[in-house]
N, C-alpha and C positions, 0 to 999 in steps of 0.2 A: 839650715844644721841640726847638727845633734847639738842634745840635750850631754853638758857633764858635769855629772856625777859621780863621788866619790868611790871608788873603791868597797867602802864597807858599809854605805851609804844602807847598802835593804843589811847585811845583817846588825850590824844598831839597828833598824827599824823593830829584825825582829828578834833583839833580847828586849828592845822595851818593851816589846808587846807580851811578851810574857808574864805570869803572874806565878808567882810562884804555890805551888800546892796545888793545882790543876789538875797538872799529866794525871793520866791513868795510867798506871804503871802493872798494872793485870799479865805483860810477855815477862817484862822481867821480872815476874813475881812465877811464872808459870816455869820459865828457862832456869832460873838459881831454883826450884824445887828436883826442874827434870836433870840438873849437874848436882846436887848432894843426893840424891837418889841413885845416879852411878857412881855415883863416887862408892859411898860408902856398901853399894850391895856388888861393885867392880870388886872394891879390896875384901870383902867378903866369899868372890867366889876362889881370888888370887891367892889369900887363906890357906884354904880349905884346901885347892891346887897343890900348892910349894907342900905341907904338911903331907897330905900323900905323898906325893914324888920321893921328898924325904923320907917316908917309913919303907918305902917300899925299895930305897935304894941304895940304904945305909947299908953298910957292912953286917950280913944275918938279919936284915928286916926282909918284909917277906907282902907280895899282893893286898893279899889280905885284912892284914894289923893298918899297912896304908889306907887302905878303902876306908877300914872300921875309923881311923881316926881323923879322915878327911870327912866322912860323912855324917859323925861325930859332932867336929866341929861348924860345916855348915849346919844341919837342921842346931843346936846351941846360935850359930851364927842369929838365923834367921827366928829363928823364935825374940832374942834382944832385938832384935830389930824392928822386928812389926812391933815389939812392946809398946814403941815410942812414944812423941807426945803426940798429943790427937789434938785435933785442930777444932 
């Protein structure tokens, strides 16, 4: 006859076997870094594109003004984002 075990017996054993501070977190750390980089660079791209389009399509605006404004924002933002904290 089969042994009758509680459904949580395996989970209880895993919880008891865990020792705080022994798990490696390289994957979580690299995923967080990837997300932060995508968020900050993506925000810069969206802001530069939005400025370009606003300056181009506003009444009396021009393509060149939009290109210059978006380019300046992209360059300044890239300079500031690259000059962040070093690890």
